[in-house]
C-alpha positions as CSV (number, residue, x, y, z in Angstrom):
1,X,34.2,-6.7,10.3
2,X,33.0,-8.5,8.1
3,X,29.0,-9.8,7.4
4,X,26.1,-11.8,5.7
5,X,22.7,-10.4,5.4
6,X,19.3,-11.5,3.6
7,X,16.4,-13.5,4.7
8,X,14.2,-15.7,2.8
9,X,10.5,-16.9,2.9
10,X,10.2,-18.6,-0.7
11,X,11.5,-19.2,-3.8
12,X,11.1,-15.9,-5.2
13,X,13.5,-14.2,-2.3
14,X,15.8,-17.2,-3.2
15,X,15.9,-16.4,-6.3
16,X,16.8,-13.1,-5.3
17,X,19.7,-14.3,-2.9
18,X,21.0,-16.7,-5.5
19,X,21.6,-13.7,-8.0
20,X,23.4,-11.5,-5.1
21,X,25.7,-14.9,-4.8
22,X,26.5,-14.6,-8.5
23,X,27.1,-10.7,-8.3
24,X,29.1,-11.5,-5.4
25,X,31.2,-14.2,-7.1
26,X,31.2,-12.0,-10.3
27,X,33.3,-9.4,-7.7
28,X,35.6,-11.7,-6.5
29,X,36.6,-13.3,-10.0
30,X,37.2,-9.3,-11.2
31,X,39.9,-9.2,-7.9
32,X,41.3,-12.3,-9.8
33,X,41.7,-11.0,-12.9
34,X,39.2,-13.0,-15.0
35,X,36.8,-12.1,-17.1
36,X,32.8,-11.8,-16.5
37,X,29.7,-11.8,-18.2
38,X,27.9,-8.9,-19.8
39,X,24.7,-10.4,-17.8
40,X,26.5,-10.6,-14.3
41,X,27.2,-6.7,-14.6
42,X,24.0,-6.4,-14.4
43,X,23.1,-8.2,-12.3
44,X,25.8,-6.8,-10.0
45,X,24.4,-3.2,-10.8
46,X,21.3,-3.9,-9.9
47,X,21.8,-4.7,-6.6
48,X,24.6,-2.6,-5.6
49,X,21.2,-0.3,-6.2
50,X,18.9,-2.7,-4.3
51,X,21.0,-2.9,-1.3
52,X,20.7,0.9,-1.3
53,X,17.2,0.9,-0.6
54,X,17.6,-2.4,1.2
55,X,14.1,-2.4,2.9
56,X,12.1,-2.5,-0.4
57,X,14.1,-6.3,-0.8
58,X,11.4,-7.0,2.8
59,X,8.6,-6.3,0.4
60,X,8.3,-9.5,-0.8
61,X,6.9,-10.5,2.1
62,X,3.9,-8.4,2.0
63,X,2.2,-9.9,-0.6
64,X,-1.1,-8.4,-0.2
65,X,0.5,-4.5,-0.7
66,X,1.0,-5.4,-4.6
67,X,-2.8,-6.6,-4.4
68,X,-3.7,-3.6,-3.1
69,X,-2.2,-0.9,-5.5
70,X,-3.5,-2.8,-8.8
71,X,-7.2,-2.7,-7.0
72,X,-6.9,0.8,-5.9
73,X,-5.7,1.6,-9.6
74,X,-8.4,-0.7,-11.3
75,X,-11.3,0.9,-8.6
76,X,-10.6,4.8,-9.3
77,X,-9.5,3.8,-12.8
78,X,-13.5,3.5,-12.7
79,X,-14.4,5.4,-10.7
80,X,-12.5,8.8,-10.4
81,X,-13.5,10.0,-13.9
82,X,-17.4,8.2,-14.3
83,X,-19.7,11.1,-14.0
84,X,-17.6,12.9,-16.8
85,X,-18.1,9.8,-18.2
86,X,-21.8,9.4,-18.2
87,X,-22.4,12.8,-18.8
88,X,-19.9,13.4,-22.4
89,X,-20.0,9.9,-23.4
90,X,-23.7,8.9,-22.7
91,X,-25.5,12.5,-22.9
92,X,-26.5,12.1,-19.3
93,X,-27.7,15.1,-17.8
94,X,-26.5,16.9,-14.3
95,X,-28.6,15.6,-12.1
96,X,-29.0,11.7,-13.6
97,X,-25.4,11.1,-13.7
98,X,-24.4,13.2,-9.8
99,X,-27.0,10.8,-8.1
100,X,-26.2,7.9,-10.3
101,X,-22.6,8.3,-9.5
102,X,-23.7,8.6,-5.9
103,X,-25.8,5.8,-5.6
104,X,-22.9,3.7,-6.7
105,X,-20.5,5.0,-4.7
106,X,-22.5,4.6,-1.5
107,X,-22.8,1.2,-2.7
108,X,-19.0,0.1,-3.3
109,X,-18.9,1.5,0.4
110,X,-22.0,-0.8,1.7
111,X,-20.8,-3.9,0.2
112,X,-17.5,-4.4,2.2
113,X,-19.6,-4.4,5.1
114,X,-21.8,-7.8,3.4
115,X,-18.0,-9.0,2.4
116,X,-16.9,-8.9,5.9
117,X,-19.8,-10.6,7.6
118,X,-19.0,-13.7,4.8
119,X,-15.1,-13.7,5.0
120,X,-15.7,-14.1,9.1
121,X,-18.2,-16.1,9.1
122,X,-18.3,-18.5,6.1
123,X,-15.6,-18.2,3.5
124,X,-12.1,-17.1,5.0
125,X,-10.7,-13.9,3.5
126,X,-8.8,-16.2,1.5
127,X,-12.1,-17.5,-0.3
128,X,-13.5,-13.8,-0.1
129,X,-10.7,-12.3,-1.6
130,X,-10.3,-14.6,-4.5
131,X,-14.2,-15.3,-5.7
132,X,-14.7,-11.6,-5.1
133,X,-11.9,-11.1,-7.2
134,X,-13.6,-13.2,-10.1
135,X,-16.7,-10.9,-10.3
136,X,-14.7,-8.3,-10.2
137,X,-12.5,-8.9,-13.1
138,X,-16.1,-9.8,-14.7
139,X,-17.3,-6.4,-13.9
140,X,-14.4,-4.9,-14.7
141,X,-14.5,-6.2,-18.0
142,X,-18.3,-5.7,-18.9
143,X,-17.6,-2.1,-18.3
144,X,-14.5,-1.9,-20.6
145,X,-16.5,-3.5,-23.4
146,X,-19.9,-1.1,-22.6
147,X,-16.7,2.0,-23.3
148,X,-16.1,0.1,-26.2
149,X,-18.9,-0.8,-27.9
150,X,-20.2,3.2,-27.3
151,X,-17.1,5.0,-28.4
152,X,-17.0,3.3,-31.8
153,X,-19.9,4.4,-33.8
154,X,-21.5,8.0,-33.9
155,X,-23.7,8.5,-30.6
156,X,-26.3,10.3,-30.7
157,X,-28.7,8.3,-28.4
158,X,-30.8,7.5,-31.6
159,X,-33.2,4.2,-31.3
160,X,-32.4,3.6,-28.0
161,X,-28.7,3.0,-28.0
162,X,-27.4,5.4,-25.0
163,X,-30.4,3.2,-22.6
164,X,-28.3,-0.5,-24.1
165,X,-24.9,1.0,-23.3
166,X,-25.8,2.6,-20.2
167,X,-27.7,-0.9,-18.6
168,X,-24.8,-3.0,-19.8
169,X,-22.3,-0.6,-17.9
170,X,-24.0,0.1,-14.8
171,X,-24.6,-3.7,-15.2
172,X,-20.8,-4.0,-14.7
173,X,-20.4,-1.2,-12.6
174,X,-22.4,-3.0,-9.5
175,X,-20.8,-6.1,-10.0
176,X,-17.6,-4.2,-9.5
177,X,-19.2,-2.7,-6.6
178,X,-19.9,-6.4,-5.1
179,X,-16.6,-7.7,-6.1
180,X,-15.0,-4.6,-4.2
181,X,-16.6,-4.9,-1.3
182,X,-15.3,-8.4,-0.8
183,X,-11.5,-7.6,-1.5
184,X,-11.8,-4.1,0.8
185,X,-13.0,-6.1,3.5
186,X,-11.1,-9.6,3.4
187,X,-7.3,-8.1,2.1
188,X,-6.3,-5.6,5.2
189,X,-6.7,-8.5,7.7
190,X,-5.4,-11.8,5.2
191,X,-2.5,-9.4,4.6
192,X,-1.8,-8.5,8.0
193,X,-2.7,-12.2,9.4
194,X,0.6,-13.1,7.2
195,X,2.4,-12.2,10.1
196,X,3.2,-13.8,13.0
197,X,2.4,-11.8,16.6
198,X,4.8,-14.1,18.2
199,X,7.9,-12.9,16.7
200,X,8.3,-9.6,18.1
201,X,9.7,-8.5,14.6
202,X,6.8,-9.7,12.8
203,X,4.5,-7.5,15.2
204,X,6.7,-4.5,14.3
205,X,6.9,-5.2,10.8
206,X,2.8,-5.8,10.8
207,X,2.4,-2.4,12.4
208,X,4.2,-1.0,9.2
209,X,2.6,-3.0,6.9
210,X,-0.6,-0.7,7.3
211,X,0.9,1.7,6.2
212,X,2.0,0.7,3.4
213,X,-0.8,-0.8,2.8
214,X,-2.9,2.5,2.9
215,X,-0.1,4.6,1.0
216,X,-0.5,1.4,-1.7
217,X,-4.0,2.9,-1.9
218,X,-3.3,6.4,-2.1
219,X,-0.3,5.4,-5.0
220,X,-3.1,3.8,-6.8
221,X,-5.5,6.7,-6.9
222,X,-3.1,9.0,-7.9
223,X,-2.0,6.8,-10.8
224,X,-5.6,6.4,-12.0
225,X,-6.4,10.4,-11.0
226,X,-3.2,11.2,-13.7
227,X,-2.3,8.4,-16.0
228,X,-5.7,6.4,-16.7
229,X,-7.5,9.9,-16.5
230,X,-5.6,11.7,-19.0
231,X,-6.2,8.4,-21.5
232,X,-9.7,8.8,-21.1
233,X,-10.0,12.4,-21.5
234,X,-6.8,12.6,-24.8
235,X,-6.8,9.6,-26.2
236,X,-10.1,6.7,-26.0
237,X,-12.0,5.6,-22.7
238,X,-12.2,2.0,-23.7
239,X,-9.0,2.4,-23.6
240,X,-8.2,3.7,-20.0
241,X,-10.5,1.1,-18.9
242,X,-9.3,-1.6,-20.6
243,X,-5.8,-0.5,-18.5
244,X,-8.1,-0.6,-15.5
245,X,-9.3,-4.2,-16.0
246,X,-5.5,-5.5,-16.8
247,X,-4.6,-4.4,-13.7
248,X,-7.3,-6.1,-12.3
249,X,-6.3,-9.4,-14.1
250,X,-2.8,-9.3,-12.8
251,X,-3.9,-8.9,-9.8
252,X,-6.1,-11.9,-9.8
253,X,-3.2,-13.8,-11.3
254,X,-0.8,-13.0,-8.6
255,X,-3.1,-13.8,-5.9
256,X,-3.2,-17.4,-7.6
257,X,0.4,-17.8,-8.0
258,X,1.2,-17.1,-4.4
259,X,-1.8,-19.3,-3.3
260,X,1.0,-21.8,-2.0
261,X,3.0,-19.9,0.5
262,X,-0.7,-17.7,2.2
263,X,-1.5,-17.7,5.5
264,X,-4.8,-18.9,6.0
265,X,-6.8,-18.7,8.7
266,X,-10.4,-20.7,9.0
267,X,-13.6,-19.1,10.1
268,X,-14.7,-20.6,13.7
269,X,-18.5,-20.0,13.0
270,X,-20.8,-16.9,12.9
271,X,-19.2,-14.1,14.9
272,X,-23.0,-12.0,14.8
273,X,-24.5,-15.4,15.8
274,X,-21.8,-15.3,18.8
275,X,-22.9,-12.2,19.5
276,X,-26.7,-12.8,19.7
277,X,-25.9,-15.6,21.7
278,X,-24.2,-13.5,25.1
279,X,-27.4,-10.9,24.5
280,X,-30.5,-13.8,25.2
281,X,-28.4,-15.4,26.8
282,X,-28.2,-12.8,29.2
283,X,-31.4,-11.1,29.0
284,X,-32.9,-15.0,29.8
285,X,-30.3,-14.6,33.3
286,X,-31.1,-11.3,34.2
287,X,-32.2,-11.7,37.6
288,X,-28.8,-13.7,37.8
289,X,-26.3,-13.0,40.7
290,X,-22.9,-12.9,39.4
291,X,-20.5,-13.8,41.4
292,X,-17.5,-11.9,43.4
293,X,-15.0,-14.5,41.7
294,X,-14.4,-13.9,37.3
295,X,-12.8,-17.3,37.6
296,X,-15.7,-19.0,38.2
297,X,-17.8,-17.8,34.8
298,X,-17.9,-20.5,32.1
299,X,-15.4,-20.6,30.1
300,X,-13.2,-23.5,27.9
301,X,-10.2,-25.0,28.6
302,X,-8.9,-25.3,24.7
303,X,-8.2,-23.0,21.7
304,X,-10.6,-23.2,19.0
305,X,-9.8,-25.4,16.4
306,X,-9.4,-22.1,13.9
307,X,-6.5,-20.7,16.9
308,X,-9.0,-18.5,18.0
309,X,-7.5,-17.2,21.3
310,X,-9.2,-16.8,24.6
311,X,-10.3,-13.6,26.3
312,X,-9.5,-12.5,30.0
313,X,-12.5,-10.9,31.7
314,X,-13.0,-7.4,31.8
315,X,-14.8,-5.5,34.8
316,X,-17.1,-3.2,31.8
317,X,-20.4,-4.0,30.9
318,X,-20.8,-6.6,33.5
319,X,-24.8,-7.1,32.8
320,X,-23.4,-9.1,30.3
321,X,-21.5,-11.4,32.8
322,X,-24.5,-12.8,33.7
323,X,-24.4,-14.9,30.3
324,X,-21.7,-17.1,31.3
325,X,-22.6,-17.5,35.1
326,X,-23.5,-21.5,35.5
327,X,-25.5,-23.2,36.9
328,X,-27.0,-27.0,37.4
329,X,-29.5,-26.7,34.2
330,X,-26.4,-25.3,32.3
331,X,-24.1,-28.5,32.7
332,X,-24.3,-31.6,32.3
333,X,-21.6,-34.4,32.0
334,X,-19.5,-31.3,32.7
335,X,-20.5,-29.9,29.5
336,X,-22.7,-27.2,28.0
337,X,-26.3,-27.9,27.4
338,X,-26.8,-24.6,25.3
339,X,-25.3,-21.8,23.2
340,X,-28.3,-20.0,24.1
341,X,-27.7,-20.1,27.8
342,X,-24.5,-19.8,28.4
343,X,-22.1,-18.6,26.9
344,X,-17.9,-18.8,27.4
345,X,-16.4,-15.9,28.8
346,X,-14.8,-14.9,25.5
347,X,-17.6,-14.8,23.7
348,X,-18.7,-12.7,26.3
349,X,-15.5,-10.3,25.6
350,X,-15.5,-10.0,22.5
351,X,-19.0,-8.3,22.7
352,X,-17.6,-6.2,24.9
353,X,-14.2,-5.2,22.7
354,X,-17.5,-4.7,19.4
355,X,-19.1,-2.3,21.7
356,X,-16.5,-0.5,22.8
357,X,-15.0,0.1,19.5
358,X,-19.0,1.8,18.7
359,X,-18.3,4.7,20.1
360,X,-14.3,6.0,18.5
361,X,-16.2,4.6,15.3
362,X,-19.1,7.1,15.6
363,X,-16.4,10.1,16.5
364,X,-14.6,8.7,13.6
365,X,-17.6,9.3,11.3
366,X,-17.8,13.3,12.3
367,X,-14.2,13.1,11.5
368,X,-14.5,11.6,8.0
369,X,-17.1,14.5,7.5
370,X,-15.3,17.1,7.7
371,X,-12.5,15.0,5.7
372,X,-14.6,15.0,2.9
373,X,-14.1,18.7,1.6
374,X,-11.1,17.7,0.2
375,X,-13.4,16.4,-2.2
376,X,-16.1,18.9,-2.2
377,X,-15.6,22.7,-0.6
378,X,-11.6,22.7,-1.0
379,X,-12.3,22.2,-5.3
380,X,-14.7,24.5,-5.2
381,X,-12.6,27.2,-2.9
382,X,-10.2,26.1,-5.7
383,X,-12.7,27.0,-8.6
384,X,-13.0,30.6,-7.6
385,X,-9.0,31.1,-8.0
386,X,-6.3,31.8,-10.6
387,X,-5.4,28.5,-11.6
388,X,-2.4,29.8,-13.9
389,X,1.9,29.8,-12.8
390,X,2.6,31.0,-16.1
391,X,1.5,29.4,-18.9
392,X,0.5,26.3,-17.3
393,X,-2.9,26.0,-15.7
394,X,-3.1,23.7,-12.4
395,X,-7.3,22.4,-12.6
396,X,-8.6,22.8,-9.1
397,X,-9.2,19.2,-8.7
398,X,-5.3,18.1,-9.3
399,X,-4.2,19.8,-5.5
400,X,-6.5,15.9,-5.1
401,X,-3.0,14.8,-6.2
402,X,-0.8,17.0,-4.2
403,X,-2.4,15.5,-0.9
404,X,-1.6,12.4,-2.2
405,X,2.1,13.2,-2.9
406,X,1.8,14.9,0.9
407,X,0.8,11.8,2.2
408,X,3.7,9.6,0.6
409,X,6.1,12.6,2.5
410,X,4.9,12.3,5.6
411,X,4.6,8.4,5.5
412,X,8.5,8.6,4.9
413,X,8.6,11.4,7.8
414,X,6.8,9.3,10.5
415,X,8.4,5.9,10.2
416,X,12.0,7.5,9.3
417,X,11.7,10.4,12.5
418,X,8.4,10.7,14.3
419,X,8.1,7.1,15.4
420,X,11.9,6.8,16.2
421,X,12.2,10.1,18.3
422,X,9.0,8.9,20.2
423,X,10.6,6.2,20.8
424,X,13.2,7.4,22.2
425,X,11.7,10.2,24.6
426,X,8.7,7.9,26.2
427,X,11.4,4.9,26.4
428,X,8.6,2.7,26.0
429,X,10.0,1.0,22.5
430,X,6.7,1.5,21.1
431,X,6.8,5.2,20.5
432,X,3.4,6.7,20.5
433,X,0.3,4.6,20.9
434,X,-2.6,4.1,18.0
435,X,-5.0,6.2,20.2
436,X,-2.7,9.1,20.6
437,X,-2.2,9.2,16.6
438,X,-5.6,8.9,16.4
439,X,-6.0,11.9,18.6
440,X,-3.3,14.0,16.7
441,X,-5.2,13.2,13.5
442,X,-8.1,14.8,15.1
443,X,-6.3,17.3,16.1
444,X,-4.8,18.0,12.9
445,X,-7.8,18.2,11.5
446,X,-8.8,21.1,13.2
447,X,-5.5,22.7,12.3
448,X,-6.1,21.8,8.3
449,X,-9.7,23.7,8.7
450,X,-8.2,26.5,10.6
451,X,-5.8,27.0,8.4
452,X,-8.4,26.8,5.1
453,X,-11.0,29.7,6.9
454,X,-7.5,31.8,6.8
455,X,-7.2,31.1,2.9
456,X,-10.7,31.5,2.4
457,X,-10.9,35.2,4.4
458,X,-7.6,35.6,2.3
459,X,-9.4,35.2,-1.1
460,X,-12.0,36.6,-0.5
461,X,-10.3,40.0,0.2
462,X,-8.7,40.0,-3.1
463,X,-12.1,39.7,-4.5
464,X,-13.3,42.9,-3.1
465,X,-9.8,44.4,-4.3
466,X,-10.5,43.4,-7.8
467,X,-7.8,40.3,-7.7
468,X,-7.5,37.0,-8.2
469,X,-5.1,34.7,-5.2
470,X,-3.3,32.0,-6.9
471,X,-4.9,28.3,-6.6
472,X,-0.9,28.1,-4.7
473,X,-2.6,29.5,-1.8
474,X,-4.5,26.4,-1.1
475,X,-1.4,24.5,-0.8
476,X,-1.7,24.4,3.0
477,X,-5.1,23.0,4.0
478,X,-4.4,20.2,1.9
479,X,-0.6,19.1,3.3
480,X,-1.6,19.5,7.0
481,X,-4.8,17.6,5.9
482,X,-2.4,15.1,4.7
483,X,0.0,14.9,8.1
484,X,-3.6,14.6,9.8
485,X,-5.1,11.6,7.0
486,X,-1.6,10.1,8.2
487,X,-1.7,9.9,11.7
488,X,-5.8,9.1,11.6
489,X,-6.3,7.1,9.0
490,X,-3.8,4.8,8.4
491,X,-3.4,4.0,12.2
492,X,-7.3,3.4,12.6
493,X,-7.4,0.6,10.3
494,X,-4.5,-0.8,12.3
495,X,-6.4,0.0,15.4
496,X,-9.6,-1.7,14.5
497,X,-7.8,-5.0,13.1
498,X,-5.9,-4.8,16.9
499,X,-8.9,-4.7,19.0
500,X,-11.1,-6.3,17.0
501,X,-12.1,-10.3,18.0
502,X,-10.6,-12.5,16.1
503,X,-13.4,-13.6,14.4
504,X,-14.5,-10.5,13.8
505,X,-11.4,-8.8,12.0
506,X,-13.0,-8.1,8.7
507,X,-16.1,-6.7,9.7
508,X,-14.1,-4.3,12.4
509,X,-12.1,-3.3,9.4
510,X,-14.9,-2.9,7.2
511,X,-16.2,-0.7,9.5
512,X,-13.7,2.0,8.7
513,X,-14.7,2.2,5.3
514,X,-18.3,2.3,5.9
515,X,-18.0,5.5,9.0
516,X,-16.3,7.1,5.8
517,X,-19.3,6.4,3.2
518,X,-21.4,8.2,6.7
519,X,-19.0,10.8,6.9
520,X,-19.2,11.4,3.2
521,X,-23.5,11.5,3.7
522,X,-23.0,13.5,7.0
523,X,-20.9,15.8,5.4
524,X,-23.8,16.6,2.6
525,X,-26.2,17.0,5.4
526,X,-24.1,19.2,7.2
527,X,-24.0,21.7,4.6
528,X,-27.6,21.3,3.2
529,X,-28.2,22.5,7.4
530,X,-25.7,25.4,7.3
531,X,-26.5,26.9,3.6
532,X,-30.6,26.8,4.5
533,X,-29.7,28.3,8.2
534,X,-27.5,31.0,7.0
535,X,-29.0,32.1,3.7
536,X,-33.1,33.5,4.0
537,X,-34.7,37.4,4.4
538,X,-32.1,38.3,1.6
539,X,-29.0,36.8,2.6
540,X,-27.4,35.0,0.6
541,X,-25.8,32.4,3.2
542,X,-22.5,31.4,3.8
543,X,-22.1,28.7,0.2
544,X,-23.7,30.6,-2.1
545,X,-23.4,29.8,-6.3
546,X,-20.7,32.6,-6.2
547,X,-18.7,32.0,-3.8
548,X,-17.3,35.8,-3.8
549,X,-20.2,36.8,-2.0
550,X,-20.6,33.9,0.5
551,X,-18.2,33.2,3.9
552,X,-16.7,30.4,3.1
553,X,-14.7,30.9,5.7
554,X,-17.3,30.8,8.2
555,X,-18.3,27.6,7.0
556,X,-14.5,26.4,7.9
557,X,-14.6,28.0,11.2
558,X,-17.9,26.4,12.3
559,X,-16.4,22.6,10.8
560,X,-13.0,24.2,12.7
561,X,-15.0,24.3,15.9
562,X,-16.8,20.6,15.7
563,X,-13.5,19.2,14.9
564,X,-12.4,20.7,18.4
565,X,-16.0,19.6,19.8
566,X,-14.6,15.9,18.2
567,X,-11.2,16.1,19.4
568,X,-12.2,16.5,23.3
569,X,-14.9,13.8,22.9
570,X,-12.4,11.4,21.4
571,X,-10.1,12.2,23.9
572,X,-12.2,11.1,26.8
573,X,-13.3,7.4,25.0
574,X,-9.7,7.4,24.4
575,X,-8.7,8.4,28.2
576,X,-11.0,5.5,29.4
577,X,-10.3,2.8,26.8
578,X,-9.6,-0.7,27.4
579,X,-7.1,-2.1,25.7
580,X,-7.9,-6.0,24.3
581,X,-5.6,-8.4,25.7
582,X,-5.7,-12.5,25.1
583,X,-4.5,-14.9,27.4
584,X,-1.6,-16.7,25.7
585,X,-1.5,-20.4,26.0
586,X,2.1,-21.2,24.1
587,X,5.1,-21.7,25.8
588,X,8.7,-22.7,24.5
589,X,11.7,-23.9,25.6
590,X,14.6,-23.8,24.2
591,X,19.4,-23.7,25.3
592,X,19.0,-20.2,26.7
593,X,21.4,-18.1,24.2
594,X,23.1,-15.1,25.4
595,X,21.3,-11.6,23.8
596,X,21.8,-7.7,24.7
597,X,18.4,-7.6,25.9
598,X,16.5,-10.1,27.8
599,X,12.6,-11.3,26.6
600,X,12.1,-12.9,24.4
601,X,15.2,-14.4,23.5
602,X,16.3,-14.7,20.3
603,X,16.5,-18.1,19.5
604,X,12.8,-18.8,20.6
605,X,12.2,-15.6,18.5
606,X,13.9,-17.2,15.6
607,X,14.6,-20.8,15.9
608,X,18.0,-20.7,16.5
609,X,19.8,-23.7,18.4
610,X,23.1,-23.7,20.7
611,X,24.8,-26.8,22.2
612,X,27.7,-26.0,24.8
613,X,31.0,-27.6,25.7
614,X,30.3,-30.8,23.5
615,X,32.1,-34.3,24.9
616,X,34.3,-35.8,22.6
617,X,31.9,-38.0,22.0
618,X,29.1,-35.7,20.6
619,X,32.1,-33.8,19.1
620,X,33.2,-37.5,17.6
621,X,29.4,-38.4,16.2
622,X,28.9,-34.9,14.4
623,X,32.3,-35.5,12.3
624,X,33.3,-32.4,12.6
625,X,37.1,-31.7,12.1
626,X,36.1,-33.0,8.4
627,X,33.3,-30.1,8.1
628,X,34.4,-27.2,5.7
629,X,36.6,-24.4,7.9
630,X,36.1,-20.4,6.9
631,X,37.9,-17.9,9.1
632,X,36.9,-14.1,9.2
633,X,40.3,-12.9,7.1
634,X,39.1,-14.7,4.0
635,X,38.3,-13.3,0.5
636,X,35.4,-15.5,-0.4
637,X,32.1,-15.3,0.7
638,X,30.4,-16.1,3.8
639,X,29.0,-19.6,3.4
640,X,25.5,-19.8,3.1
641,X,22.8,-21.6,1.8
642,X,19.4,-20.4,1.9
643,X,17.2,-23.3,1.2
644,X,18.5,-25.2,4.1
645,X,19.7,-25.8,7.5
646,X,23.4,-25.1,8.8
647,X,25.4,-26.4,11.1
648,X,28.7,-24.1,12.5
649,X,31.2,-24.8,15.4
650,X,33.1,-21.8,16.6
651,X,36.7,-22.7,16.6
652,X,38.2,-19.6,17.8
653,X,36.9,-16.2,17.9
654,X,33.3,-15.4,19.2
655,X,31.2,-13.5,16.4
656,X,27.7,-11.4,17.4
657,X,24.6,-12.5,15.2
658,X,22.0,-9.7,14.2
659,X,18.9,-11.2,12.5
660,X,17.5,-9.6,9.5
661,X,15.3,-6.2,10.6
662,X,17.2,-6.2,13.8
663,X,19.1,-3.6,15.0
664,X,23.3,-4.1,15.5
665,X,23.1,-2.3,18.8
666,X,19.7,-3.5,20.8
667,X,19.5,-7.2,19.7
668,X,21.8,-9.7,18.8
669,X,23.0,-13.4,20.3
670,X,26.4,-14.1,20.9
671,X,28.9,-17.0,20.4
672,X,32.1,-17.9,21.1
673,X,34.1,-20.8,20.8
674,X,33.1,-23.9,21.7
675,X,29.5,-23.3,20.7
676,X,27.7,-25.3,18.4
677,X,24.9,-23.1,16.5
678,X,22.5,-24.5,14.8
679,X,20.3,-22.0,12.1
680,X,17.2,-22.6,10.4
681,X,17.1,-22.5,7.0
682,X,16.0,-18.7,5.0
683,X,17.6,-17.3,8.3
684,X,19.2,-14.4,7.7
685,X,21.3,-12.1,9.6
686,X,24.5,-9.7,9.9
687,X,27.6,-11.4,11.6
688,X,29.8,-8.7,13.4
689,X,33.3,-9.7,14.5
690,X,35.3,-8.1,16.7
691,X,38.9,-9.6,16.0
692,X,40.2,-12.9,14.3
693,X,37.2,-15.7,13.9
694,X,37.7,-19.0,12.6
695,X,34.4,-21.8,12.5
696,X,33.8,-25.2,10.7
697,X,30.3,-25.4,8.9
698,X,28.1,-28.2,7.1
699,X,24.8,-27.3,5.4
700,X,22.0,-30.3,6.4
701,X,19.9,-32.2,4.1
702,X,16.6,-32.7,4.8
703,X,16.4,-35.2,7.9
704,X,19.9,-34.8,9.4
705,X,20.6,-33.3,12.4
């Protein structure tokens, strides 16, 4: 069996393949006893390692992942230790610094909503990201300059020096909040737009993209929470902020350099205006009678110039269908008179989609409130435990880094074991649905709270016995919480993007971030209420200042109960949820190719064309007899040029062509003697031979056929 593998979508990947071919040539020359430069030895070693981690090469297609990692490093490099900086360097009091950080954090989660509206309505995702990155970088530079200024002199806050530095700092912080809002709202939808849903392989990779995207967020948080925070506290605050700023500058530079390769979707009008139009039109026609046949409702015949998909009619929220009922006054010469009196079925269905998402979104707020224990009560619980492991001391907050590492482990386990097993067991080719995965995540949150409650009960018992429980007992609850995060949070991003109307992708993605923000506020409200209800009449309550005199275990049990109620509420919502459907107006034609499974045919997916039973005239026209010859027994590498089309005529034998990313036993095209195959440029595949094989080939110059 011999084969060739690779796929290049842009010049960078072409360079990698050229280097790989150089490495292969080195192997051939060594076999012939020829010398080889040291650089080729290095290249060969690199690609042998890269071949072992072959899936990583595909990440070159996912340009936005690196941007998100750098964004996460930069943002968390500013925010992770901000409260310590305000208190120790600018000498703020505890109440003021806590309030300032809370206000800034809340603003950072609020601005994505405005950024999403701008992206979906006016600028599109690309321009929103570009402008936001510039504002973001200006804010980072301002914060860094403020830090260098504050740490370069003896700071006694005399003469208003603290006040002026604080003003300068907060100007930079709120520029960061504005810039990060645009990036957070538009980057994920922009990255997902780089995949073509019409191609099954691309659609599958897009699903994996959301997991990698979330993983990059956690990796960035881990990097900043360890490396940058250590530099800030042990070397220099200004240097720590400077590293974060360099990361943001690198993200901006890479984004600009990658511009020629990006797929960009332009906005197709204001989605909010469209929603209001449907509401106004349905109100105007409140007394109108709906037709029994939904095909009589108004719809345009073509997809808009922006590529907006048409949506089929659904039977939910029937009162909104009145906005699409037609009357003689609405139409003149077959065209619509006013969008405020007559709306299309697609407009109505977009509003229905948004309304369907609201209950799931509201349910996710409760999930976020319980999940927020990782940053609050879990750390308070850890502060009362023994942090010593031999001579090493573990800060309670550092267990959040363990949770991040656990997320990475769970992502690996899910992608390599759970997902394939679920596909095989369910037999549907897709495995667990998005709604099912979010349900599992909500159930695992219950287990995480129960684990925390058990640990707290054990800790209280140890405290009464005069002992201090090791902080390592917290690891299981962080580990289970990480599994919940993988199943719910990652899938939630994917779900809201997939189920959003075309014109509201950024808005609906920003809703996920907004739910996390509201979850933090709800968490504060729950703590306040429980502390007040359980205290009084001589009782300290469940969450006193001295946790050894309280019952944090009861609090965790209460949250577990709340999560159970939220889980069953979610099950009810998910069971009745109507998934998004679109009307496809694309058609394709091509010469059929023998495939191991039917639709969709791979020649359509990969634009591979084949001619069979060529006439002598056609053979002479092509000049096949003059083409170069390759045989499967040859020691030379398979002939391939990545940046041009290639034609192959099968002389004898047969070959199975497995496109890159497809499994050899499931997806392949089979060509036999007499077939003329046209491969497009950048096409990569494995070629599998069961016996002797011979082909003639040529590479096409632009314009050749």
